[in-house]
Each structure stands twice: as structure tokens, then as C-alpha cells.
Backbone bond lengths (Angstrom), bond angles and torsions (degrees), N, CA, C in turn:
res aa  C-N    CA-C-N  psi(-1)  N-CA   C-N-CA  omega(-1)  CA-C   N-CA-C  phi
1 M - - - 1.460 - - 1.524 108.87 -
2 T 1.317 117.27 134.87 1.451 121.58 179.02 1.518 110.21 -89.07
3 E 1.334 116.20 129.95 1.447 119.61 178.61 1.525 109.69 -74.72
4 S 1.326 115.06 143.37 1.453 119.23 172.09 1.518 107.83 -76.22
5 P 1.327 118.39 161.09 1.465 120.39 179.95 1.516 112.54 -59.08
6 E 1.359 117.32 -25.46 1.458 120.91 -178.06 1.521 112.25 -82.57
7 T 1.308 117.72 -14.39 1.454 120.68 -176.92 1.521 110.69 -82.48
8 P 1.361 118.25 120.29 1.466 119.31 179.69 1.523 110.53 -64.11
9 A 1.312 116.24 143.90 1.457 120.22 176.66 1.519 109.73 -63.95
10 E 1.310 115.83 150.35 1.460 120.99 177.34 1.526 109.18 -65.44
11 L 1.332 116.52 130.10 1.460 121.16 -176.93 1.519 113.49 -102.13
12 V 1.326 116.44 -11.77 1.466 120.73 179.58 1.526 108.39 -134.49
13 H 1.319 116.19 129.39 1.462 121.07 -179.15 1.522 110.02 -114.03
14 L 1.319 115.71 142.90 1.463 122.40 176.54 1.522 108.50 -120.78
15 D 1.335 115.91 125.04 1.460 121.74 176.92 1.522 108.30 -130.74
16 V 1.324 116.32 131.29 1.465 121.39 180.00 1.519 108.69 -115.98
17 V 1.327 115.89 120.30 1.466 121.57 179.76 1.525 108.17 -139.23
18 D 1.319 116.01 123.61 1.463 121.72 172.97 1.521 113.15 51.29
19 G 1.329 116.15 45.44 1.458 120.73 173.64 1.512 115.38 85.87
20 V 1.333 118.49 -2.29 1.463 121.89 179.87 1.530 109.09 -114.47
21 A 1.316 116.07 124.32 1.462 121.71 174.56 1.516 108.02 -94.83
22 T 1.317 116.61 118.41 1.463 120.97 177.97 1.522 108.61 -103.14
23 I 1.322 115.16 120.34 1.465 122.05 178.93 1.518 107.57 -108.20
24 T 1.328 115.96 121.75 1.460 121.34 -173.21 1.520 111.03 -116.70
25 L 1.329 116.11 121.92 1.459 121.14 170.95 1.529 107.23 -76.50
26 D 1.313 116.14 124.73 1.468 119.57 -173.69 1.520 109.98 -132.89
27 S 1.328 115.05 65.20 1.459 121.66 177.02 1.528 109.07 -132.72
28 P 1.334 116.91 57.22 1.473 119.88 -173.39 1.521 113.76 -64.27
29 A 1.325 117.45 -22.89 1.467 119.57 -178.00 1.522 111.84 -61.66
30 N 1.334 117.26 -32.11 1.465 119.29 175.92 1.534 111.01 -117.54
31 R 1.327 115.53 29.73 1.463 123.69 174.49 1.538 111.74 60.13
32 N 1.327 115.27 38.86 1.467 121.80 178.63 1.525 112.21 53.74
33 A 1.334 115.32 40.29 1.462 120.65 177.51 1.528 110.04 -65.92
34 L 1.327 114.87 155.60 1.458 121.32 -176.00 1.530 110.50 -83.63
35 S 1.307 115.65 67.73 1.462 121.49 176.22 1.522 109.32 -72.11
36 R 1.313 115.81 165.35 1.473 119.67 179.10 1.521 110.87 -59.02
37 Q 1.338 116.87 -42.10 1.463 119.43 -179.64 1.521 111.25 -64.36
38 L 1.335 116.84 -46.15 1.459 119.13 -178.49 1.526 111.17 -63.15
39 V 1.322 117.48 -43.68 1.465 120.62 -179.77 1.523 110.55 -62.90
40 T 1.333 117.46 -43.36 1.464 120.75 178.87 1.526 111.18 -60.39
41 E 1.329 116.61 -45.55 1.460 120.12 -179.45 1.529 111.41 -69.26
42 L 1.328 117.58 -32.34 1.461 120.14 177.65 1.517 110.63 -67.15
43 F 1.330 117.46 -40.84 1.462 120.42 173.70 1.528 110.68 -56.40
44 E 1.319 116.01 -47.59 1.467 120.66 -177.85 1.526 111.19 -60.95
45 A 1.316 117.03 -42.89 1.462 120.68 -179.58 1.523 111.49 -66.54
46 L 1.330 117.27 -41.65 1.461 120.72 179.25 1.528 110.79 -63.59
47 H 1.321 116.70 -44.72 1.470 119.68 179.82 1.530 111.22 -65.04
48 A 1.331 116.66 -39.43 1.469 119.65 178.88 1.522 110.39 -64.19
49 A 1.328 117.82 -42.57 1.461 120.95 178.69 1.520 111.10 -64.57
50 D 1.324 116.51 -37.98 1.461 120.15 -178.70 1.527 111.79 -67.01
51 K 1.341 116.46 -33.83 1.463 120.51 -178.23 1.523 113.01 -81.74
52 D 1.325 117.15 -18.41 1.464 121.86 -175.72 1.529 109.35 -76.39
53 T 1.328 116.70 111.61 1.467 120.47 -176.09 1.523 112.79 -69.34
54 S 1.324 117.86 -13.83 1.465 120.02 177.61 1.526 112.25 -81.70
55 V 1.326 117.36 -12.46 1.464 122.25 -175.34 1.522 110.73 -90.54
56 K 1.322 115.43 129.63 1.458 121.38 174.44 1.522 112.61 -108.78
57 A 1.326 117.58 -24.30 1.457 121.42 -176.90 1.526 109.71 -147.05
58 V 1.331 115.22 152.73 1.457 122.07 -179.36 1.525 108.70 -122.54
59 V 1.325 116.62 133.09 1.462 122.33 174.07 1.524 107.49 -111.67
60 L 1.329 115.73 126.96 1.461 121.83 176.52 1.518 108.05 -106.12
61 Q 1.334 116.83 119.34 1.459 121.86 -176.36 1.529 109.21 -137.88
62 A 1.329 115.59 -178.69 1.460 119.95 -178.53 1.521 110.49 -146.41
63 T 1.323 115.48 155.05 1.451 121.35 173.25 1.524 109.29 -92.84
64 G 1.321 115.77 168.03 1.452 120.61 176.61 1.515 112.47 81.06
65 T 1.310 115.11 -167.91 1.463 120.55 -174.70 1.524 113.01 -91.36
66 V 1.338 117.91 -11.98 1.462 122.47 -177.09 1.524 109.29 -119.83
67 F 1.343 116.76 134.06 1.463 119.16 177.19 1.529 110.42 -71.62
68 C 1.328 116.73 -54.81 1.467 120.23 176.94 1.523 108.65 -163.77
69 S 1.335 115.75 130.48 1.460 120.92 -176.97 1.516 113.13 -95.16
70 G 1.343 117.40 5.54 1.463 119.78 179.76 1.511 112.35 93.59
71 A 1.326 116.38 -153.54 1.459 121.34 -177.21 1.528 110.63 -60.36
72 D 1.312 115.00 148.59 1.467 120.57 174.69 1.529 106.89 -78.85
73 L 1.327 117.01 99.78 1.457 120.79 -173.56 1.519 112.48 -66.97
74 S 1.328 117.41 -25.79 1.466 119.13 177.64 1.524 110.50 -65.69
75 E 1.341 117.55 -31.31 1.457 121.20 173.40 1.519 110.53 -79.23
76 A 1.339 115.89 -46.05 1.467 120.79 -173.86 1.526 112.25 -62.81
77 A 1.335 116.94 -28.81 1.457 120.32 -177.66 1.526 112.63 -78.93
78 T 1.345 116.86 -10.38 1.464 119.02 -172.86 1.520 114.55 -125.73
79 V 1.330 119.08 -17.31 1.466 120.53 -176.72 1.522 110.18 -128.17
80 P 1.353 118.14 152.70 1.464 120.91 175.82 1.522 110.07 -59.52
81 M 1.345 115.97 143.70 1.464 119.89 -172.08 1.530 113.64 -108.38
82 E 1.331 117.61 11.64 1.464 118.85 -177.38 1.526 112.04 -56.18
83 E 1.325 116.30 -50.18 1.464 119.55 -179.12 1.519 110.79 -69.91
84 G 1.323 116.91 -36.17 1.456 120.60 -179.51 1.513 112.66 -63.64
85 T 1.341 117.82 -43.05 1.462 119.64 -179.16 1.524 111.23 -71.03
86 R 1.326 116.71 -35.19 1.477 118.71 173.86 1.524 109.84 -63.47
87 G 1.332 116.51 -36.71 1.462 119.98 178.29 1.513 112.23 -62.88
88 I 1.341 117.17 -38.67 1.465 120.25 178.62 1.519 110.51 -65.96
89 V 1.326 116.78 -38.59 1.473 119.72 176.17 1.519 110.00 -63.23
90 R 1.335 116.88 -47.64 1.470 120.18 -178.54 1.527 111.42 -65.01
91 L 1.339 116.45 -33.64 1.456 119.90 179.72 1.523 110.68 -65.05
92 Q 1.326 116.71 -44.33 1.461 119.38 177.09 1.529 110.76 -62.06
93 R 1.335 116.10 -44.03 1.465 119.13 -179.77 1.520 111.25 -62.64
94 T 1.327 116.41 -38.88 1.459 120.46 -179.87 1.522 110.99 -62.09
95 I 1.331 116.66 -44.43 1.465 120.23 179.02 1.524 110.34 -64.77
96 V 1.331 116.19 -46.15 1.468 120.52 -178.77 1.523 110.95 -62.19
97 A 1.327 117.46 -43.90 1.460 121.64 -173.59 1.523 113.84 -89.58
98 L 1.327 118.96 -2.86 1.454 120.73 178.31 1.528 109.39 -53.20
99 T 1.315 117.54 142.66 1.469 119.46 -176.36 1.526 112.72 -78.42
100 K 1.342 116.74 -7.61 1.462 122.03 176.99 1.531 108.46 -110.33
101 P 1.330 118.90 143.81 1.463 119.91 176.62 1.518 111.12 -63.22
102 V 1.337 115.54 140.97 1.456 122.44 -178.97 1.527 108.98 -113.10
103 V 1.329 115.71 127.04 1.461 122.35 178.71 1.522 108.07 -111.12
104 A 1.332 117.56 120.36 1.464 121.34 174.91 1.524 108.88 -88.07
105 K 1.311 115.72 125.70 1.468 122.72 178.74 1.529 106.98 -110.23
106 V 1.321 116.09 104.31 1.465 121.62 -167.21 1.518 110.09 -106.09
107 Q 1.324 115.79 107.62 1.463 122.03 -174.36 1.518 113.18 -98.07
108 G 1.353 117.27 -16.09 1.454 120.40 -174.30 1.511 111.74 -147.51
109 P 1.323 117.62 179.02 1.457 122.15 -175.06 1.530 114.00 -52.83
110 V 1.318 113.79 150.24 1.466 121.97 179.10 1.521 107.20 -128.99
111 R 1.311 116.42 129.18 1.454 120.89 -179.20 1.530 110.31 -129.47
112 A 1.325 114.42 145.66 1.460 122.77 168.97 1.534 111.79 46.19
113 G 1.344 117.32 -120.84 1.456 121.00 -175.53 1.503 115.10 -56.51
114 G 1.329 117.70 -23.46 1.455 120.06 177.14 1.514 112.48 -61.74
115 L 1.347 116.80 -29.42 1.458 119.30 178.35 1.526 111.60 -66.42
116 G 1.338 116.35 -24.43 1.456 119.38 176.41 1.516 112.06 -65.56
117 L 1.327 116.94 -37.27 1.462 120.88 176.97 1.526 110.70 -65.59
118 V 1.346 115.37 -45.18 1.465 119.93 -178.35 1.524 110.56 -64.32
119 A 1.331 116.82 -44.36 1.463 120.46 -178.57 1.524 112.17 -67.98
120 A 1.325 117.25 -29.99 1.467 120.11 -179.63 1.523 112.42 -73.26
121 A 1.338 117.14 -24.61 1.463 120.48 -179.48 1.528 110.55 -66.69
122 D 1.322 116.06 152.33 1.464 120.63 179.52 1.522 111.46 -72.50
123 I 1.326 116.06 -38.29 1.456 123.19 179.39 1.520 106.87 -133.12
124 A 1.343 117.05 133.21 1.461 120.19 -178.53 1.521 109.02 -132.19
125 I 1.325 115.49 119.87 1.456 122.65 -179.29 1.520 108.33 -118.86
126 A 1.313 117.16 131.54 1.462 120.63 179.99 1.516 110.75 -128.91
127 A 1.315 115.32 152.28 1.461 120.83 169.92 1.522 108.31 -65.75
128 D 1.312 116.79 144.62 1.463 119.81 -176.78 1.526 113.43 -70.34
129 T 1.318 116.91 -4.74 1.461 121.85 176.72 1.529 112.73 -89.13
130 V 1.320 117.72 -5.87 1.460 122.42 -173.77 1.528 110.66 -78.24
131 S 1.329 116.10 142.61 1.458 121.28 173.04 1.526 110.15 -115.03
132 F 1.326 114.38 157.22 1.456 122.20 -178.09 1.525 108.60 -131.01
133 A 1.331 117.63 151.56 1.462 120.71 173.12 1.520 109.74 -162.15
134 L 1.323 114.73 138.49 1.461 122.88 173.39 1.530 106.07 -100.48
135 T 1.325 116.11 88.76 1.464 122.25 -167.91 1.531 113.90 -89.88
136 E 1.313 117.74 2.55 1.466 120.67 -173.87 1.523 112.94 -55.34
137 V 1.340 116.37 -41.63 1.465 120.57 -175.05 1.523 111.91 -58.35
138 R 1.314 117.59 -27.70 1.464 121.36 -177.95 1.523 112.72 -80.09
139 L 1.330 115.81 -9.19 1.470 120.85 -179.61 1.524 112.03 -114.56
140 G 1.329 116.86 17.39 1.454 119.45 -178.84 1.514 113.59 75.35
141 L 1.318 116.30 18.85 1.465 122.30 -177.90 1.524 109.46 -114.68
142 A 1.310 116.39 -178.79 1.464 122.98 171.76 1.521 107.64 -140.02
143 P 1.349 117.83 147.90 1.467 120.16 178.57 1.522 111.16 -77.27
144 A 1.330 115.27 58.05 1.464 120.87 -170.66 1.529 112.37 -71.20
145 A 1.329 116.59 -57.68 1.471 119.18 -176.86 1.522 111.51 -61.16
146 I 1.335 117.12 -41.87 1.466 119.16 -176.90 1.524 112.21 -79.03
147 S 1.333 117.52 -12.84 1.461 119.21 175.74 1.526 111.17 -61.36
148 L 1.328 116.08 -23.61 1.465 120.46 -178.34 1.514 112.55 -60.78
149 S 1.331 117.20 -36.33 1.464 119.92 177.98 1.514 112.57 -97.79
150 I 1.339 117.34 -26.71 1.468 119.62 -175.53 1.527 112.43 -79.04
151 L 1.322 117.58 -49.88 1.464 119.57 -172.94 1.524 113.87 -59.53
152 P 1.341 120.01 -37.96 1.469 118.09 177.43 1.534 113.23 -67.61
153 R 1.332 117.51 -15.33 1.466 121.15 -176.47 1.524 112.80 -91.21
154 I 1.353 117.84 -30.96 1.452 118.36 -162.83 1.528 113.64 -114.50
155 D 1.307 113.65 162.77 1.458 123.42 176.75 1.529 109.94 -61.29
156 S 1.335 117.38 135.46 1.464 120.51 -174.13 1.527 112.47 -67.03
157 R 1.333 118.28 -34.83 1.459 120.19 178.07 1.527 110.70 -67.75
158 A 1.326 115.99 -39.62 1.465 119.80 176.93 1.527 110.15 -65.11
159 A 1.329 116.53 -39.36 1.461 119.89 178.31 1.526 110.30 -59.67
160 S 1.334 116.83 -45.63 1.469 119.76 179.55 1.518 110.87 -59.37
161 R 1.322 116.01 -44.39 1.465 118.89 -178.16 1.522 111.80 -63.60
162 Y 1.327 117.23 -52.89 1.458 119.37 -170.05 1.524 112.94 -82.22
163 F 1.330 118.18 -28.72 1.461 119.82 174.21 1.532 110.55 -67.39
164 L 1.339 117.16 -41.49 1.465 120.91 -172.81 1.520 113.80 -84.04
165 T 1.331 117.92 -30.04 1.466 119.70 -177.34 1.514 113.57 -93.54
166 G 1.328 117.67 -28.35 1.458 120.37 -173.29 1.510 113.05 72.30
167 D 1.335 117.37 9.79 1.463 121.24 -178.03 1.524 111.95 -65.58
168 K 1.326 115.47 150.16 1.457 120.90 173.17 1.519 110.22 -74.74
169 F 1.335 115.19 149.22 1.468 120.49 170.70 1.516 108.67 -140.31
170 D 1.332 115.68 154.58 1.456 119.43 -173.64 1.524 111.94 -89.78
171 A 1.319 115.55 177.63 1.458 120.74 -175.01 1.519 112.15 -66.30
172 A 1.321 117.30 -35.41 1.464 119.67 178.11 1.524 110.42 -62.55
173 E 1.335 116.54 -41.04 1.467 120.40 177.23 1.530 110.52 -67.70
174 A 1.331 116.78 -39.33 1.466 120.19 178.15 1.521 111.15 -60.41
175 A 1.327 116.91 -37.40 1.460 120.52 176.86 1.528 110.78 -70.78
176 R 1.321 116.98 -39.68 1.462 121.21 -178.57 1.524 111.63 -62.38
177 I 1.335 116.93 -40.32 1.461 119.60 -175.41 1.530 113.07 -89.03
178 G 1.331 118.14 -10.08 1.455 120.00 173.69 1.514 117.05 110.74
179 I 1.338 117.74 0.31 1.463 119.77 175.40 1.527 110.65 -68.26
180 L 1.321 116.04 -40.85 1.462 122.45 -178.49 1.524 111.63 -109.43
181 T 1.328 114.76 155.16 1.455 121.13 168.07 1.519 109.74 -76.25
182 A 1.354 115.54 -42.63 1.464 119.96 -178.96 1.519 109.94 -161.05
183 A 1.343 115.28 151.89 1.456 123.26 169.07 1.520 107.20 -111.57
184 V 1.325 116.71 131.71 1.461 121.11 -176.16 1.522 109.48 -130.13
185 P 1.338 118.20 159.00 1.468 119.15 175.81 1.531 110.87 -53.09
186 A 1.310 115.97 142.08 1.465 120.07 -174.92 1.519 112.29 -55.83
187 D 1.325 117.39 -37.46 1.464 119.31 -178.35 1.522 112.64 -77.79
188 S 1.338 116.99 -1.82 1.468 121.45 176.78 1.521 112.82 -107.06
189 L 1.336 116.99 -1.66 1.467 120.14 -173.72 1.527 112.32 -59.57
190 D 1.324 116.96 -48.54 1.460 120.11 -179.97 1.526 111.40 -58.73
191 D 1.325 116.26 -45.65 1.462 120.57 -177.72 1.533 111.56 -65.44
192 E 1.323 116.42 -39.70 1.471 119.92 -179.19 1.524 111.06 -65.32
193 V 1.325 115.87 -44.49 1.472 119.31 179.08 1.525 110.49 -66.58
194 A 1.333 117.32 -38.98 1.470 120.44 177.48 1.521 110.89 -62.71
195 A 1.326 117.49 -38.61 1.468 120.63 178.64 1.520 110.92 -65.50
196 I 1.325 116.97 -39.84 1.461 120.21 179.59 1.524 110.76 -67.43
197 T 1.322 116.94 -45.34 1.464 118.47 179.83 1.524 110.88 -65.14
198 S 1.337 117.29 -34.72 1.459 120.57 176.36 1.525 110.63 -60.72
199 S 1.319 116.41 -41.79 1.461 120.10 177.63 1.526 110.87 -66.18
200 L 1.330 116.90 -41.04 1.464 119.82 178.92 1.526 111.42 -61.99
201 L 1.323 116.99 -36.69 1.457 120.78 -179.46 1.529 112.48 -66.14
202 E 1.328 116.65 -16.84 1.465 120.10 176.09 1.522 111.55 -74.59
203 G 1.320 117.19 -19.11 1.459 120.24 179.21 1.517 111.90 -77.26
204 S 1.315 116.07 154.33 1.467 119.72 174.87 1.525 108.80 -82.33
205 P 1.328 118.57 153.28 1.467 120.33 179.96 1.525 112.51 -54.65
206 Q 1.316 116.43 -44.30 1.461 119.25 -179.80 1.530 110.80 -66.73
207 G 1.320 116.63 -42.30 1.453 119.80 179.56 1.517 111.87 -61.31
208 L 1.326 117.10 -44.74 1.456 120.74 178.51 1.522 111.20 -64.21
209 R 1.330 115.73 -45.56 1.465 120.15 -177.21 1.528 111.42 -61.78
210 E 1.317 116.54 -49.73 1.459 119.93 -174.42 1.523 112.30 -74.55
211 T 1.326 117.03 -32.23 1.463 119.49 177.01 1.522 110.23 -68.38
212 K 1.337 116.54 -42.71 1.460 118.95 177.07 1.520 110.75 -63.04
213 R 1.323 117.09 -44.11 1.467 120.06 -179.65 1.522 111.15 -58.09
214 L 1.313 116.03 -40.08 1.465 121.35 178.42 1.529 110.56 -62.06
215 M 1.326 116.30 -42.15 1.457 120.68 -174.18 1.525 113.33 -75.21
216 V 1.331 117.93 -32.26 1.469 119.85 -173.46 1.524 113.20 -101.12
217 R 1.321 117.33 2.04 1.470 119.47 -175.63 1.530 111.45 -54.01
218 G 1.330 116.97 -48.41 1.461 120.14 -178.72 1.519 112.68 -64.57
219 L 1.330 116.65 -37.44 1.463 120.41 -179.57 1.524 110.82 -68.92
220 V 1.318 117.83 -39.83 1.465 120.79 176.58 1.530 110.06 -61.75
221 E 1.323 116.88 -44.03 1.467 120.74 179.14 1.528 110.58 -62.50
222 H 1.323 116.30 -39.02 1.467 121.14 179.18 1.525 110.70 -64.10
223 I 1.322 117.71 -44.43 1.464 121.21 178.71 1.520 110.58 -64.30
224 D 1.325 116.96 -42.85 1.461 120.19 179.74 1.522 111.99 -63.60
225 A 1.332 116.58 -37.31 1.465 120.39 -177.17 1.525 111.93 -71.71
226 G 1.331 117.01 -37.00 1.463 119.45 -174.57 1.502 116.05 -109.41
227 G 1.324 117.33 -1.76 1.457 121.00 -171.98 1.513 114.57 -58.65
228 E 1.315 117.59 -50.15 1.459 119.92 -176.52 1.524 111.23 -65.73
229 E 1.330 116.71 -40.17 1.468 120.12 179.01 1.521 111.39 -63.21
230 M 1.331 117.11 -44.96 1.455 120.38 -177.99 1.528 111.69 -70.53
231 A 1.328 117.50 -36.03 1.466 120.38 176.47 1.520 110.27 -64.02
232 A 1.336 116.52 -41.98 1.464 120.48 179.91 1.524 111.09 -65.77
233 L 1.338 116.79 -40.95 1.458 120.05 178.10 1.528 110.50 -62.85
234 S 1.328 117.04 -46.45 1.463 120.43 178.22 1.521 111.24 -58.30
235 A 1.335 116.69 -45.85 1.466 120.53 -178.33 1.524 110.69 -63.14
236 R 1.325 116.23 -41.40 1.469 119.49 179.47 1.521 111.28 -62.32
237 L 1.326 116.81 -43.12 1.460 120.24 -179.60 1.526 111.28 -67.99
238 F 1.325 117.60 -41.84 1.466 120.21 177.85 1.526 110.71 -60.03
239 G 1.326 117.39 -33.20 1.458 121.15 -177.96 1.507 114.69 -85.73
240 S 1.315 118.20 -2.87 1.460 121.32 -177.40 1.523 110.80 -74.44
241 D 1.348 115.06 153.79 1.464 119.72 178.55 1.524 110.91 -61.74
242 E 1.333 116.72 -40.26 1.458 120.45 -177.91 1.522 111.41 -61.20
243 A 1.325 116.58 -45.84 1.459 119.93 -178.65 1.522 111.20 -69.97
244 R 1.313 117.86 -40.49 1.463 119.74 -179.66 1.529 110.78 -63.40
245 E 1.327 117.18 -39.69 1.459 119.92 176.94 1.527 111.01 -64.06
246 A 1.345 115.89 -42.66 1.467 120.07 -179.40 1.522 111.27 -66.12
247 M 1.340 117.18 -41.59 1.461 119.89 179.71 1.522 111.20 -66.85
248 T 1.334 117.05 -40.19 1.453 120.58 178.20 1.520 111.00 -62.66
249 A 1.341 115.68 -42.31 1.470 119.78 178.52 1.520 110.57 -63.91
250 F 1.332 116.67 -41.42 1.468 120.87 179.64 1.521 110.43 -62.73
251 L 1.330 117.47 -45.47 1.457 121.08 -179.67 1.522 111.55 -65.61
252 T 1.329 116.40 -34.84 1.457 119.88 178.24 1.516 111.39 -66.60
253 R 1.342 116.59 -39.57 1.459 120.14 178.69 1.520 112.20 -65.87
254 K 1.339 116.76 -30.05 1.471 120.36 -178.76 1.527 111.85 -72.28
255 K 1.341 117.70 -22.94 1.467 120.10 -174.95 1.527 111.11 -74.22
């Protein structure tokens, strides 16, 4: 089918081959930012993979040089974010509660809300060249919604440092503090993820489903307990004059 000029290009692709569902973020023009369209399509792909009885494992990856740059600031600076922040909470919960294990394959930098996707995955492998940063504090924001998946994963001292400073850290540090399962040489990333998915395919559907449910039960309860509060806090901060001025200035500098 040919798209009309008014039809936005698909930003998320789902491919199922030999029991592995690969979900690809494909919005390199804005560094795979979490726009409303991308988030909506990511939900659809995750639900489709979860319902597909041939799928045993899900790989979440991205095209381009950046894995995910976080919220789409061009949207956040101009529209109310109440629904958007609730969507980020639901997206993390969906990944965590998916009945199939989710492997994040991180080929490029991850910023702000993108860390929520990585932390929500069951297994996260990154190239050792990748950098991470929780930059919200520099824009008058807080990593509130994504704290739901990040804080249960990481060392509390590391959380204080990187949440409060917004400093970049490398993949080795991300693995040390618990954001990643492992950092591997960039030219080994494909092979490492393939080895992990191969091992996952050895599991039975019931074994994978029930083992994952056992492991994420506490995290799902944590997201459910704090989700609405954190979404509301994020929305309030995005709507503040201080944050809107900071986001506008940031977008102006990028032009």
C-alpha cells in the first residue's frame, strides 16, 4: 500500500523470525525520541509480540546513531504532557509485565526517558561505546516517571549522583550500577544479543512466562503503586514556566 503524503511514516517496526520478535525504533531524524506516534506504535508492537504464540523472546533495538533521546521536547514544549507522562509509565509497565522476556540491544547513546526503556527490559546489552545521561535536572525537570523502573535496578549512591548532576556515564558504569546487564565491544553487540536470544529459545513458553512473572512481580507492584503520582509530577514539571523556558532554549540551540 502506498502512503499518502499526509500519512506519517511508520516509526516502529515489528519482525518475527524463528521465535524472536524484533521491535525496532526507527525515528533517527529526532534521535528516536519518545514522540506520541512512536510511543503509540511501540505499544502496538509490544502487544502484538506478546499475543504471538510463536514468539519466545523480544529484542528492542533502534536504527541510527542514537538508541533513544528521551521525551520529544518539540512536543513537550508546546502541548500538555499529562497523557504523555502516563504513557511513559504504561510503556515501562508493559515491557516489565510482558509475558515474554525483553532484551534491550543498545547501539547508541541513551538520554533521559530512554533509560526507562532500558531499565524496564529484562536483559540489557549495550556497546561499550554508548553513553548514558539523566539530563532532566538541567531542564527544570525530574526523572520522575522513569524512576519507577530505574530506581529499583540501581545503586542508591549512583542514583543520587546521576539523577542530581545530569552527568554522562559510560556503558561500563551503567553495567556496574545496574542499568545494564553487560557492556560489550561494539563489534560484538550483535553476536552477544544473538547468543542470549538463542539461550532464551531453549526455554519452554511456560517456563519463560512463569519465571519472568516471578522475577518482576515486585517491580510491577512498585510501578502500579507510584505510577499515577510520578506521571502527575512529570506532567506538572513539563508544564512549568521554568521547564518550558529551558526546553525552548535547548531547542533553539540545536537549530
